[in-house]
LODO-965548 format. One record per residue (C-alpha): chain; x, y negated, z negated. Coordinates in nm, 4 decimals. Example, Ala and Ser with C-alpha at 12.3 -4.5 7.8 and 13.67 -1.06 7.14 Angstrom:
BEGIN
- bamar|x|y|z
- A|1.2300|0.4500|-0.7800
- A|1.3670|0.1060|-0.7140
//
This chain:
BEGIN
- bamar|x|y|z
- A|-0.0843|-0.1973|-2.5366
- A|-0.1192|-0.5092|-2.7553
- A|0.2080|-0.4202|-2.9267
- A|0.3767|-0.3856|-2.5893
- A|0.2483|-0.7269|-2.4827
- A|0.3718|-0.8884|-2.8061
- A|0.7143|-0.7337|-2.7536
- A|0.7244|-0.9020|-2.4125
- A|0.6444|-1.2326|-2.5792
- A|0.9307|-1.1908|-2.8251
- A|1.1699|-1.0911|-2.5507
- A|1.0749|-1.3927|-2.3445
- A|1.1224|-1.6317|-2.6371
- A|1.4811|-1.5058|-2.6731
- A|1.5433|-1.5238|-2.3001
- A|1.3854|-1.8640|-2.2383
- A|1.6853|-2.0316|-2.0830
- A|1.7320|-1.7351|-1.8485
- A|1.4041|-1.8000|-1.6698
- A|1.5427|-2.0895|-1.4713
- A|1.8376|-1.8770|-1.3631
- A|1.6040|-1.5975|-1.2486
- A|1.3969|-1.8417|-1.0484
- A|1.7002|-1.9474|-0.8428
- A|1.8439|-1.6003|-0.7822
- A|1.9555|-1.6084|-0.4193
- A|1.7945|-1.3606|-0.1842
- A|1.5320|-1.2552|-0.4377
- A|1.3298|-1.5532|-0.5467
- A|1.3176|-1.9279|-0.5352
- A|1.0871|-2.2067|-0.6354
- A|1.1845|-2.3913|-0.3218
- A|1.1741|-2.7671|-0.2735
- A|0.8398|-2.8977|-0.3857
- A|0.6862|-3.1875|-0.2083
- A|0.5548|-3.4601|-0.4345
- A|0.1902|-3.3880|-0.5191
- A|-0.0640|-3.6175|-0.3627
- A|-0.2488|-3.8279|-0.6154
- A|-0.5761|-3.7383|-0.4458
- A|-0.5194|-3.3635|-0.4339
- A|-0.5654|-3.1170|-0.7190
- A|-0.2449|-2.9207|-0.7799
- A|-0.2501|-2.5426|-0.7905
- A|0.0592|-2.3531|-0.9021
- A|0.0849|-2.0038|-0.7530
- A|0.3249|-1.7135|-0.7988
- A|0.3669|-1.4666|-0.5116
- A|0.6066|-1.1903|-0.4070
- A|0.9112|-1.3103|-0.2177
- A|1.1291|-1.1485|0.0409
- A|1.0873|-1.3667|0.3489
- A|1.3599|-1.5632|0.5265
- A|1.3184|-1.9228|0.6390
- A|1.4530|-2.1338|0.9252
- A|1.7006|-2.4034|0.8311
- A|1.5349|-2.6892|0.6461
- A|1.2246|-2.4899|0.5475
- A|1.1211|-2.2984|0.2394
- A|0.7983|-2.1557|0.1019
- A|0.6715|-2.4993|-0.0045
- A|0.7997|-2.7077|0.2841
- A|0.7019|-2.5764|0.6253
- A|0.4428|-2.6493|0.8941
- A|0.1930|-2.3907|0.7666
- A|0.1997|-2.5243|0.4126
- A|0.1511|-2.8798|0.5421
- A|-0.1484|-2.7633|0.7474
- A|-0.2909|-2.5690|0.4530
- A|-0.2767|-2.8679|0.2190
- A|-0.4303|-3.0951|0.4801
- A|-0.7135|-2.8554|0.5690
- A|-0.8082|-2.7625|0.2113
- A|-0.7317|-3.0808|0.0221
- A|-0.5469|-2.8643|-0.2326
- A|-0.1813|-2.9229|-0.3168
- A|-0.0622|-2.5624|-0.3377
- A|0.2797|-2.5272|-0.4999
- A|0.4310|-2.1798|-0.4810
- A|0.6912|-2.0190|-0.7001
- A|0.8555|-1.7400|-0.5022
- A|0.9051|-1.4198|-0.6994
- A|1.1028|-1.0995|-0.6407
- A|1.0117|-0.8841|-0.3399
- A|1.0028|-0.5529|-0.5309
- A|0.6737|-0.4840|-0.7112
- A|0.8273|-0.3763|-1.0429
- A|1.0660|-0.6725|-1.0525
- A|0.7807|-0.9034|-0.9596
- A|0.5625|-0.7774|-1.2447
- A|0.8521|-0.8107|-1.4904
- A|0.9040|-1.1707|-1.3820
- A|0.5320|-1.2411|-1.4081
- A|0.5261|-1.1068|-1.7640
- A|0.8160|-1.3344|-1.8559
- A|0.6413|-1.6357|-1.7036
- A|0.3221|-1.5662|-1.8959
- A|0.5106|-1.5072|-2.2203
- A|0.7136|-1.8263|-2.1827
- A|0.4050|-2.0427|-2.1350
- A|0.5060|-2.1322|-1.7782
- A|0.1822|-1.9821|-1.6544
- A|0.0871|-1.9955|-1.2848
- A|-0.2713|-2.0952|-1.2079
- A|-0.2952|-1.8252|-0.9405
- A|-0.0978|-1.5068|-0.8923
- A|-0.1309|-1.1740|-0.7169
- A|-0.0756|-0.8306|-0.8670
- A|-0.0303|-0.5075|-0.6666
- A|-0.3312|-0.2762|-0.6622
- A|-0.1354|-0.0183|-0.8638
- A|-0.1340|-0.2568|-1.1602
- A|-0.5037|-0.2384|-1.2437
- A|-0.4198|-0.1319|-1.5993
- A|-0.2209|-0.4518|-1.6425
- A|-0.5238|-0.6482|-1.5267
- A|-0.7488|-0.4791|-1.7821
- A|-0.4989|-0.5295|-2.0657
- A|-0.4681|-0.9000|-1.9942
- A|-0.8414|-0.9450|-1.9439
- A|-0.8828|-0.7920|-2.2900
- A|-0.6284|-1.0394|-2.4303
- A|-0.8133|-1.3356|-2.2774
- A|-0.5290|-1.4279|-2.0423
- A|-0.7375|-1.4045|-1.7231
- A|-1.0230|-1.6239|-1.6054
- A|-1.3610|-1.4551|-1.5998
- A|-1.5129|-1.5314|-1.2606
- A|-1.8774|-1.4397|-1.3142
- A|-2.0921|-1.7187|-1.1738
- A|-1.7924|-1.9120|-1.0447
- A|-1.7847|-1.7224|-0.7155
- A|-2.1460|-1.7905|-0.6214
- A|-2.0660|-2.1181|-0.4464
- A|-1.8004|-1.9579|-0.2262
- A|-1.9840|-1.7316|0.0144
- A|-1.6933|-1.6864|0.2582
- A|-1.4798|-1.5497|-0.0230
- A|-1.7494|-1.3212|-0.1589
- A|-1.8280|-1.1828|0.1849
- A|-1.4593|-1.1149|0.2607
- A|-1.4491|-0.8415|-0.0037
- A|-1.5994|-0.4929|0.0305
- A|-1.8815|-0.4742|-0.2269
- A|-1.7495|-0.1544|-0.3870
- A|-1.4050|-0.3041|-0.4508
- A|-1.5420|-0.5418|-0.7148
- A|-1.5577|-0.2362|-0.9424
- A|-1.1785|-0.2316|-0.9468
- A|-1.1574|-0.5779|-1.1045
- A|-1.4450|-0.5434|-1.3513
- A|-1.3823|-0.5238|-1.7263
- A|-1.6671|-0.5021|-1.9784
- A|-1.9077|-0.6057|-1.7048
- A|-1.7104|-0.9162|-1.6095
- A|-1.5132|-0.9906|-1.2913
- A|-1.1476|-1.0745|-1.3555
- A|-0.9940|-1.0849|-1.0104
- A|-1.0537|-1.0959|-0.6364
- A|-0.9513|-0.7906|-0.4305
- A|-0.7289|-0.8766|-0.1354
- A|-0.7813|-0.6313|0.1484
- A|-0.5041|-0.4442|0.3271
- A|-0.3891|-0.5490|0.6742
- A|-0.4999|-0.2214|0.8325
- A|-0.8095|-0.1971|0.6114
- A|-0.8017|0.1467|0.4465
- A|-0.5810|0.3147|0.7084
- A|-0.2738|0.4938|0.5744
- A|-0.0972|0.7727|0.7617
- A|-0.1049|0.9790|1.0777
- A|0.0769|1.2931|1.1823
- A|0.3251|1.2390|1.4662
- A|0.4873|1.4960|1.6943
- A|0.7405|1.4897|1.9762
- A|0.5502|1.5900|2.2864
- A|0.8744|1.6277|2.4831
- A|0.9884|1.8957|2.2356
- A|0.6550|2.0759|2.2672
- A|0.6826|2.0697|2.6456
- A|1.0398|2.1950|2.6437
- A|0.9476|2.4898|2.4187
- A|0.6215|2.5479|2.6107
- A|0.4065|2.4945|2.3016
- A|0.0582|2.3443|2.2744
- A|-0.0291|2.0572|2.0426
- A|-0.0908|2.2270|1.7063
- A|-0.4380|2.2177|1.5566
- A|-0.4607|2.4677|1.2721
- A|-0.2238|2.5005|0.9784
- A|-0.0887|2.8222|1.1311
- A|-0.0263|2.6347|1.4580
- A|0.1655|2.3674|1.2663
- A|0.3898|2.6218|1.1010
- A|0.4535|2.7976|1.4328
- A|0.5612|2.4672|1.5880
- A|0.7704|2.3694|1.2842
- A|0.9576|2.7002|1.2995
- A|1.0198|2.6524|1.6703
- A|1.1479|2.2975|1.6187
- A|1.3841|2.4300|1.3522
- A|1.5106|2.7408|1.5294
- A|1.4860|2.6890|1.9056
- A|1.7131|2.3874|1.9641
- A|1.4439|2.1491|2.0984
- A|1.6964|1.8687|2.1512
- A|1.9145|2.0958|2.3648
- A|2.2464|2.0039|2.2021
- A|2.3385|2.3641|2.1243
- A|2.3473|2.2995|1.7488
- A|2.1198|2.4206|1.4695
- A|2.0616|2.0651|1.3467
- A|1.6879|2.0068|1.3911
- A|1.4292|2.0358|1.1166
- A|1.0833|2.1888|1.0809
- A|0.8543|2.0077|0.8395
- A|1.0126|1.7101|0.6645
- A|0.9046|1.5497|0.3406
- A|1.0369|1.3223|0.0677
- A|0.9947|1.2843|-0.3041
- A|0.6543|1.1140|-0.2804
- A|0.4086|1.3962|-0.2101
- A|0.1585|1.1560|-0.0559
- A|0.4092|1.1132|0.2267
- A|0.3132|1.4604|0.3556
- A|-0.0448|1.4644|0.2360
- A|-0.1614|1.6508|0.5475
- A|-0.0343|1.9759|0.3917
- A|-0.2570|1.9196|0.0866
- A|-0.5393|1.7780|0.2981
- A|-0.5578|2.1119|0.4796
- A|-0.6902|2.2488|0.1500
- A|-0.9208|1.9512|0.0870
- A|-0.7178|1.8010|-0.1992
- A|-0.4866|1.5015|-0.2398
- A|-0.2437|1.4744|-0.5352
- A|-0.3519|1.2074|-0.7815
- A|-0.6956|1.1640|-0.6227
- A|-1.0474|1.2278|-0.7503
- A|-1.3025|1.4254|-0.5518
- A|-1.6753|1.4936|-0.5759
- A|-1.7650|1.8454|-0.6825
- A|-2.0915|1.9852|-0.8165
- A|-2.2450|1.6397|-0.8492
- A|-1.9654|1.4775|-1.0464
- A|-1.6084|1.3545|-0.9976
- A|-1.3138|1.5769|-1.0846
- A|-0.9369|1.5300|-1.0509
- A|-0.8034|1.7091|-0.7449
- A|-0.4850|1.7841|-0.9397
- A|-0.6465|2.0625|-1.1430
- A|-0.8719|2.2245|-0.8830
- A|-0.8195|2.5835|-0.7570
- A|-0.7703|2.4423|-0.4072
- A|-0.4615|2.2563|-0.5345
- A|-0.3193|2.5855|-0.6615
- A|-0.3772|2.7369|-0.3173
- A|-0.2016|2.4424|-0.1533
- A|0.0996|2.4711|-0.3828
- A|0.1266|2.8451|-0.3213
- A|0.1221|2.7871|0.0550
- A|0.3763|2.5039|0.0449
- A|0.6033|2.7050|-0.1849
- A|0.6191|2.9764|0.0795
- A|0.7106|2.7181|0.3427
- A|0.9936|2.6037|0.1161
- A|1.1067|2.9626|0.0530
- A|1.1089|3.0296|0.4281
- A|1.2977|2.7007|0.4842
- A|1.0301|2.5760|0.7205
- A|0.9871|2.2839|0.4795
- A|1.3071|2.0809|0.4566
- A|1.4667|2.2018|0.1319
- A|1.6179|1.8578|0.0670
- A|1.2790|1.6967|0.0112
- A|1.2915|1.6606|-0.3713
- A|1.6032|1.4402|-0.3455
- A|1.5067|1.2646|-0.0223
- A|1.3984|0.9004|-0.0343
- A|1.1764|0.7283|0.2176
- A|1.4615|0.5612|0.4036
- A|1.6420|0.8915|0.4596
- A|1.3133|1.0532|0.5650
- A|1.2647|0.7911|0.8339
- A|1.6290|0.8199|0.9429
- A|1.5736|1.1887|1.0221
- A|1.3039|1.0785|1.2666
- A|1.4974|0.7855|1.4097
- A|1.8102|0.9986|1.4582
- A|1.6306|1.2767|1.6447
- A|1.6540|1.5439|1.3756
- A|1.2798|1.5786|1.3171
- A|0.9906|1.6126|1.5586
- A|0.6891|1.6671|1.3308
- A|0.6080|1.4465|1.0347
- A|0.3579|1.2173|0.8635
- A|0.3999|0.8406|0.8441
- A|0.2239|0.5049|0.8438
- A|-0.0220|0.4010|1.1118
- A|0.2411|0.1385|1.2028
- A|0.5236|0.3925|1.2546
- A|0.5332|0.3249|1.6294
- A|0.6826|-0.0168|1.5536
- A|0.9481|0.1159|1.3139
- A|1.1235|0.4535|1.2993
- A|0.9498|0.5895|1.6101
- A|1.0571|0.2857|1.8086
- A|1.4151|0.3400|1.6857
- A|1.3910|0.7063|1.7867
- A|1.2950|0.6037|2.1411
- A|1.5770|0.3516|2.1541
- A|1.8215|0.6225|2.0495
- A|1.6715|0.8785|2.2890
- A|1.4696|0.7440|2.5838
- A|1.3249|1.0937|2.6351
- A|1.1603|1.0934|2.2917
- A|0.7860|1.1078|2.3573
- A|0.5947|1.0690|2.0308
- A|0.2178|1.1129|2.0033
- A|-0.0190|1.0932|1.7067
- A|-0.2291|1.4035|1.6428
- A|-0.5029|1.5143|1.4051
- A|-0.3852|1.6636|1.0738
- A|-0.3863|2.0450|1.0493
- A|-0.7080|2.2345|0.9842
- A|-0.6638|2.4632|0.6842
- A|-0.8028|2.8111|0.6174
- A|-1.1273|2.6694|0.4811
- A|-1.1803|2.4259|0.7692
- A|-1.0571|2.1210|0.5728
- A|-0.8166|1.8598|0.7073
- A|-0.7049|1.5086|0.6267
- A|-0.4442|1.2682|0.4949
- A|-0.4643|1.0485|0.1881
- A|-0.7076|0.7629|0.2357
- A|-0.5957|0.4166|0.1350
- A|-0.7509|0.1829|-0.1155
- A|-0.9675|-0.0799|0.0453
- A|-0.7496|-0.3524|-0.1052
- A|-0.3744|-0.4017|-0.1459
- A|-0.3565|-0.6553|-0.4262
- A|-0.5667|-0.8595|-0.6656
- A|-0.5820|-1.2381|-0.6813
- A|-0.5872|-1.3434|-1.0457
- A|-0.6658|-1.6827|-1.1943
- A|-0.5181|-1.7692|-1.5310
- A|-0.7589|-1.8498|-1.8152
- A|-0.5441|-2.1632|-1.8619
- A|-0.5975|-2.2883|-1.5057
- A|-0.7386|-2.6411|-1.4894
- A|-0.8454|-2.6514|-1.1248
- A|-1.0468|-2.3312|-1.0844
- A|-1.2733|-2.4767|-0.8155
- A|-0.9694|-2.5904|-0.6180
- A|-0.8297|-2.2353|-0.6285
- A|-1.1574|-2.0838|-0.5156
- A|-1.1923|-2.3488|-0.2452
- A|-0.8458|-2.2596|-0.1181
- A|-0.9227|-1.8862|-0.1054
- A|-1.2667|-1.9490|0.0431
- A|-1.1090|-2.1499|0.3259
- A|-0.8683|-1.8648|0.3961
- A|-1.1577|-1.6192|0.4053
- A|-1.2821|-1.7812|0.7296
- A|-1.1494|-1.5794|1.0287
- A|-1.0399|-1.8761|1.2404
- A|-0.8500|-2.0215|0.9448
- A|-0.6758|-1.6917|0.8691
- A|-0.5755|-1.6598|1.2334
- A|-0.3656|-1.9759|1.2058
- A|-0.1251|-1.7700|0.9954
- A|-0.1139|-1.4982|1.2610
- A|-0.1240|-1.6790|1.5953
- A|-0.0117|-2.0214|1.4786
- A|-0.1826|-2.3549|1.5388
- A|-0.1352|-2.6743|1.7425
- A|0.2234|-2.6860|1.8790
- A|0.3016|-2.3669|1.6880
- A|0.0238|-2.1760|1.8616
- A|-0.0183|-2.0965|2.2309
- A|0.3055|-2.0977|2.4339
- A|0.5017|-2.0928|2.1082
- A|0.3790|-1.8095|1.8870
- A|0.2039|-1.6339|2.1739
- A|0.1180|-1.6495|2.5410
- A|-0.1878|-1.5343|2.7300
- A|-0.1517|-1.2918|3.0171
- A|-0.4456|-1.1445|3.2049
- A|-0.6730|-1.2414|2.9155
- A|-0.4575|-1.0663|2.6549
- A|-0.2474|-1.2283|2.3860
- A|0.1231|-1.1427|2.3767
- A|0.3331|-1.2398|2.0780
- A|0.6577|-1.4274|2.1233
- A|0.8509|-1.1970|1.8921
- A|1.1434|-1.4350|1.8506
- A|0.9173|-1.6982|1.6981
- A|0.6897|-1.4415|1.5337
- A|0.9863|-1.3059|1.3405
- A|1.1520|-1.6426|1.2818
- A|0.8350|-1.7753|1.1178
- A|0.7271|-1.4451|0.9659
- A|0.7011|-1.6099|0.6229
- A|0.3784|-1.7747|0.7376
- A|0.1879|-1.4496|0.6815
- A|0.2774|-1.4588|0.3119
- A|0.0714|-1.7760|0.3000
- A|-0.2297|-1.5844|0.4291
- A|-0.3680|-1.5111|0.0830
- A|-0.6801|-1.3309|0.2055
- A|-0.7294|-1.0601|0.4685
- A|-1.0253|-1.0028|0.6999
- A|-1.2829|-0.7403|0.6096
- A|-1.3010|-0.6407|0.9736
- A|-0.9894|-0.5069|1.1439
- A|-0.8111|-0.7844|1.3306
- A|-0.7866|-0.5911|1.6563
- A|-0.6614|-0.8916|1.8511
- A|-0.3648|-0.9198|1.6145
- A|-0.2830|-0.5488|1.6436
- A|-0.2980|-0.5648|2.0237
- A|-0.0786|-0.8758|2.0293
- A|0.1908|-0.6951|1.8299
- A|0.2445|-0.4748|2.1344
- A|-0.0180|-0.2836|2.3328
- A|0.2383|-0.0078|2.3900
- A|0.2209|0.0781|2.0193
- A|-0.1557|0.1412|2.0327
- A|-0.1932|0.0187|1.6745
- A|-0.5707|-0.0095|1.6938
- A|-0.5895|0.3553|1.7961
- A|-0.3450|0.4511|1.5220
- A|-0.5560|0.2751|1.2593
- A|-0.8776|0.4356|1.3829
- A|-0.7182|0.7820|1.3819
- A|-0.5920|0.7348|1.0274
- A|-0.9295|0.6140|0.9075
- A|-1.1003|0.9068|1.0816
- A|-0.9058|1.1621|0.8812
- A|-0.8429|0.9697|0.5612
- A|-0.9647|1.1494|0.2474
- A|-1.0733|0.8729|0.0080
- A|-1.0106|0.8633|-0.3618
- A|-1.3634|0.9091|-0.4963
- A|-1.2895|0.7067|-0.8096
- A|-1.2798|0.3383|-0.7176
- A|-1.3322|0.1772|-1.0564
- A|-1.0936|0.0027|-1.2906
- A|-0.8744|0.2270|-1.5093
- A|-1.0735|0.3711|-1.7979
- A|-0.9389|0.3308|-2.1544
- A|-0.8029|0.6852|-2.1570
- A|-0.6391|0.6287|-1.8175
- A|-0.4587|0.3265|-1.9554
- A|-0.3277|0.5362|-2.2450
- A|-0.2544|0.8657|-2.0681
- A|-0.2471|0.8457|-1.6882
- A|0.1230|0.7660|-1.6498
- A|0.2195|1.0708|-1.8547
- A|-0.0215|1.2902|-1.6593
- A|0.1168|1.1646|-1.3285
- A|0.4692|1.2494|-1.4441
- A|0.3534|1.5945|-1.5556
- A|0.1944|1.6532|-1.2147
- A|0.5034|1.5455|-1.0220
- A|0.7379|1.7608|-1.2293
- A|0.5146|2.0700|-1.2306
- A|0.4202|2.0599|-0.8626
- A|0.7824|2.0057|-0.7595
- A|0.9022|2.3015|-0.9679
- A|0.6297|2.5271|-0.8300
- A|0.7105|2.4335|-0.4698
- A|1.0853|2.4893|-0.5061
- A|1.0354|2.8085|-0.7076
- A|1.1630|2.6938|-1.0465
- A|0.8185|2.7827|-1.1808
- A|0.5840|3.0576|-1.0597
- A|0.2572|2.9589|-0.8974
- A|0.0837|3.0918|-1.2099
- A|0.2356|2.7967|-1.4007
- A|-0.0391|2.5899|-1.2402
- A|-0.2839|2.7352|-1.4956
- A|-0.0622|2.6127|-1.7803
- A|-0.0482|2.2720|-1.6138
- A|-0.4291|2.2550|-1.6045
- A|-0.4494|2.3335|-1.9753
- A|-0.1852|2.0710|-2.0585
- A|-0.3525|1.8144|-1.8339
- A|-0.6819|1.8537|-2.0159
- A|-0.5247|1.8529|-2.3611
- A|-0.3106|1.5445|-2.2972
- A|-0.5989|1.3104|-2.2213
- A|-0.7399|1.4626|-1.9058
- A|-1.0603|1.5820|-2.0712
- A|-1.1296|1.2348|-2.2097
- A|-1.0528|1.0726|-1.8748
- A|-1.2889|1.3131|-1.6973
- A|-1.5670|1.2244|-1.9397
- A|-1.5122|0.8511|-1.8843
- A|-1.5026|0.8913|-1.5046
- A|-1.8176|1.1054|-1.5121
- A|-1.9963|0.8322|-1.7104
- A|-1.8786|0.5701|-1.4622
- A|-1.9967|0.7815|-1.1698
- A|-2.3376|0.8518|-1.3256
- A|-2.3906|0.4818|-1.3881
- A|-2.3255|0.4120|-1.0192
- A|-2.5887|0.6576|-0.8954
//
């Protein structure tokens, strides 16, 4: 890992002049116009993911919310806007660090824990032990167990930023109008699900006289249809508690049973046979275009592809249902991490207290809400109106000033139900989040990547994806799962299991 980091340094030294060009790449990233720092305010340079659009005359550094933020906190926050895609963002961040143009504060996606540990080891990240004690709002805004994810050698090297819907992930959705037309009940068991999927595929539920509807749909990320695995009590890539310790779900007998079952669905063409080459966008198009009536998607699906489906077909009646109950009585979807990203402070930062003060201010609910519902002239009767005691968003202004939520650097520990209701009571987002949380199967390992994970997990994940895909589509027999288990253990899995077991025992 050290060699890899040094190679990035060398690459950046050769590409130095290119950094300025990257920073002004239209549509991807921009430094924006920076207001002159106030002599009385400490300056904090931050690097965040980009992607938002701005009204004429505004950018990420010059807008009403940034002016309010600087005034309220006394901190002159100056943001460099990075790429919107996570991998491009991390590449840009590495180049910034290697070039010496190091942000004081930046945010890394939760999937990049290994990167955090590598750079903590190299001394590039500020150790926060003791520094957080004076900022109670910030400390209390983080779930206690999530600090494990940012701990290296007993020290804290980041601040977990919670997800907007807390740990909610997916629900299963079904077209009730199709069920009614075919005189079918809402499915409950796995067998019920398959019966309905076959009917949706074979019995022309849209009534157009064509064999163009699908049964179960999926795409190349197996977590996107985790309810099929959850019916056997396992989630690909997750850890589970078994016999008093933690074990990887990937190598459990229940996973073999799940793969055997799903392979038969593929062989019978109940499972869409295009899934290995289907991307998320195409998956959602099949829903929006009325070709699918049973699928798994985000708790927020009602505001995206389901809404498009209803616009395309006013008769489309979608409801969220519980995931299928499997033969052993198990059910569930993949549970989300309790944080979406990690706030990181550079070891070179000069104004650490100013950074923590800024984040601590944002950890106060009424301050965070200014980035949701607006403030002063940008609040009531602009960003929202009140009707019968309920808040209704003005979606024209909500979307026009959507960038403001990228300035909300912390998220509430408690679900912001008022926000979810304001986004449209017809979408029932609070109910969707609660349903997802009810059936979410959590990843039992919540710590930072262990040393063996850093060295081997990517290869093991690739091995899992390739093997499971081949078993499902029939390129490998189900018995190949046993060979996969042996390879998994030999290629670092045994060491990882030992490290995770030690971590788990130390937590008891």
